C-alpha positions in Angstrom: -55.3 50.9 178.3 -58.0 49.2 176.2 -60.6 51.8 177.2 -58.2 54.6 176.2 -57.6 53.0 172.8 -61.3 52.6 172.3 -62.0 56.2 173.2 -59.1 57.4 171.0 -60.5 55.3 168.1 -64.0 56.7 168.7 -62.7 60.2 168.7 -60.9 59.7 165.4 -64.0 58.3 163.9 -66.0 61.3 165.1 -63.5 63.7 163.7 -63.5 61.8 160.4 -67.3 61.9 160.2 -67.3 65.6 161.0 -64.8 66.2 158.2 -67.0 64.3 155.8 -70.0 66.4 156.9 -68.1 69.7 156.4 -66.9 68.5 152.9 -70.4 67.5 151.9 -71.9 70.9 153.1 -69.0 72.8 151.4 -69.9 70.9 148.1 -73.5 71.8 148.6 -72.7 75.5 149.1 -70.4 75.5 146.0 -73.2 74.0 143.9 -75.8 76.5 145.2 -73.5 79.5 144.5 -72.6 78.2 141.0 -76.3 78.6 140.1 -76.6 82.2 141.2 -73.0 83.3 140.7 -71.7 81.3 137.8 -68.8 83.6 137.0 -67.3 83.5 140.5 -65.7 80.4 142.1 -65.1 80.3 145.8 -61.5 80.1 146.7 -62.4 78.6 150.1 -65.4 77.3 152.0 -64.9 76.7 155.7 -66.9 76.2 158.9 -67.4 79.1 161.3 -67.8 78.9 165.1 -71.5 79.0 164.5 -72.9 75.5 163.8 -74.3 75.2 160.3 -72.8 78.5 159.0 -69.9 78.6 156.6 -67.5 81.3 155.5 -67.2 81.6 151.8 -64.3 83.5 150.3 -64.3 84.7 146.7 -61.1 86.6 146.1 -61.3 89.7 148.4 -65.0 89.2 149.1 -66.4 87.1 152.0 -70.0 85.9 152.5 -71.6 83.6 154.9 -73.9 80.8 153.8 -75.8 78.1 155.6 -74.7 74.5 155.2 -77.8 73.6 153.1 -76.8 76.3 150.6 -80.1 78.1 150.9 -79.4 81.2 153.0 -76.8 83.9 152.5 -76.1 86.2 155.3 -74.9 89.7 154.5 -73.9 92.1 157.3 -72.3 92.0 160.7 -71.9 88.8 162.7 -70.9 89.6 166.2 -69.6 87.3 168.9 -71.3 88.7 171.9 -68.7 87.2 174.3 -65.6 88.7 172.6 -67.4 91.5 170.8 -65.6 90.6 167.6 -67.3 91.3 164.3 -66.6 87.9 162.7 -67.7 89.1 159.3 -65.3 92.1 159.3 -62.4 90.0 160.6 -62.9 87.5 157.8 -63.3 90.3 155.2 -60.0 91.8 156.4 -58.2 88.5 156.1 -59.5 88.1 152.5 -58.3 91.6 151.6 -54.8 90.8 152.9 -54.6 87.5 150.9 -55.9 89.2 147.7 -53.2 92.0 148.0 -50.5 89.4 148.7 -51.5 87.6 145.6 -50.9 90.7 143.5 -47.3 90.9 144.7 -45.1 93.9 145.5 -43.5 93.5 142.1 -46.8 94.7 140.6 -47.1 97.8 142.7 -45.3 101.2 142.8 -43.3 101.2 146.0 -42.3 104.0 148.3 -40.6 102.1 151.0 -39.5 103.7 154.3 -35.8 103.2 155.1 -36.8 101.9 158.6 -40.2 100.6 157.9 -42.4 99.6 160.8 -45.7 99.4 158.8 -46.8 99.0 155.2 -50.0 100.3 153.7 -51.5 99.6 150.3 -53.1 102.6 148.7 -55.4 102.5 145.7 -54.7 105.8 144.0 -56.0 107.9 141.1 -53.4 110.1 139.4 -55.9 112.9 139.0 -57.6 112.7 142.5 -57.0 115.8 144.6 -56.7 114.0 147.9 -54.5 111.3 146.3 -52.2 114.1 145.3 -52.3 115.6 148.8 -51.3 112.2 150.2 -48.4 111.9 147.8 -47.2 115.4 148.6 -46.4 114.0 152.1 -44.9 110.7 151.0 -41.6 111.6 152.7 -43.5 112.3 155.9 -45.1 108.8 155.8 -41.7 107.3 155.2 -40.2 109.3 158.0 -43.0 107.9 160.3 -41.9 104.4 159.4 -44.7 103.8 156.9 -44.0 102.2 153.5 -46.6 103.1 150.9 -47.4 100.6 148.2 -49.5 102.1 145.4 -52.0 100.3 143.3 -53.9 102.1 140.5 -57.6 102.9 140.6 -58.4 105.5 137.9 -62.0 106.2 138.8 -63.0 107.3 135.3 -62.4 103.9 133.8 -60.2 102.2 131.2 -61.0 104.7 128.4 -60.0 107.7 130.5 -56.9 109.9 130.5 -56.4 109.0 134.1 -56.1 105.3 133.1 -53.6 106.3 130.4 -51.5 108.3 132.9 -51.4 105.3 135.2 -50.1 103.1 132.4 -47.5 105.7 131.5 -46.3 105.8 135.1 -46.0 102.1 135.2 -44.1 101.9 131.9 -41.7 104.7 132.9 -38.0 103.8 133.5 -38.3 105.3 137.0 -41.8 104.6 138.3 -41.4 106.5 141.6 -40.2 109.6 139.8 -42.9 109.3 137.2 -45.6 108.9 139.9 -44.4 112.0 141.6 -44.3 114.0 138.4 -47.8 112.8 137.3 -49.3 113.7 140.7 -47.7 117.2 140.4 -49.7 117.7 137.2 -46.8 117.3 134.8 -47.5 116.4 131.2 -46.4 112.8 131.0 -45.1 111.2 127.7 -47.6 108.6 126.8 -46.1 105.1 127.2 -47.5 101.6 126.8 -46.3 98.2 128.0 -47.6 95.2 129.7 -49.1 96.6 133.0 -51.3 95.6 135.9 -53.6 98.7 135.9 -56.7 96.9 134.8 -56.2 94.1 137.3 -55.7 96.7 140.1 -59.0 98.3 139.1 -60.8 94.9 139.0 -59.5 94.1 142.5 -60.5 97.5 143.8 -64.0 97.0 142.4 -64.3 93.6 144.1 -63.2 95.2 147.3 -66.0 97.8 146.9 -63.8 100.8 146.6 -65.9 103.9 145.6 -63.4 106.7 146.1 -59.7 107.4 146.3 -57.4 107.3 148.0 -58.4 104.0 149.6 -55.9 102.8 152.2 -55.7 99.1 153.2 -53.8 98.6 156.5 -51.6 95.6 157.3 -54.6 94.1 159.2 -56.7 94.2 156.0 -58.9 97.0 157.4 -59.8 99.5 154.8 -59.7 103.2 155.5 -61.4 105.5 152.9 -59.9 108.8 152.1 -56.8 110.9 153.0 -55.3 110.3 156.4 -52.4 112.6 157.4 -49.1 110.9 158.3 -49.1 111.2 162.1 -52.7 110.1 162.4 -52.1 107.1 160.1 -49.1 106.1 162.2 -51.2 106.3 165.3 -54.0 104.2 163.7 -51.5 101.6 162.6 -50.0 101.4 166.2 -53.5 101.0 167.6 -54.4 98.2 165.1 -51.1 96.4 165.8 -51.7 96.6 169.6 -55.3 95.3 169.2 -54.1 92.2 167.3 -51.3 91.3 169.7 
């Protein structure tokens, strides 16, 4: 009994010491990043399965930094036993958290009556393939896919596309306004408090270069238009792989 208590006490001390080391290295990493990225504060710094390597999350972005704060690793980090790309998995988790923080109340929702999956789509009112995707919105819903739109007018905040996005958001019926705008209708210009600029900022942080950009439930990003049946199949594969 005494031996067991001693061992338990030693284990607790070892865990406490380990936690102190992790906290110290996390502080070192935060200080190092503050020097080179003063405008970005890490939302989390945590140890990885690799000794001395830490996962640093800044909004939807993920980087890996050594415990001494000197080296930053950019690229794939693959567990050769499981074949998992640790970097991509971490990046996907960060995307999911970032989108959740936006909140559905700040998106234009086209929910399926019997939803099995939900995708978040960064869209540009004037993008041809975005319009093609929206033409099939009913087919996505019929396939059990809810589509949650965020705005990403590629031409920027001073563009007509940006103004159209704001007008859609400020409409009494956002779903109807989105459909009309994507059909090329002349939209009455409206203004109100809106999330369009924040959507764009998040998209830029995620590295979006073109639209539509589809973010799956897993956080995986799929660039470009994907037709409804293929997207449903992709979602099923992703779900099966994570279960």
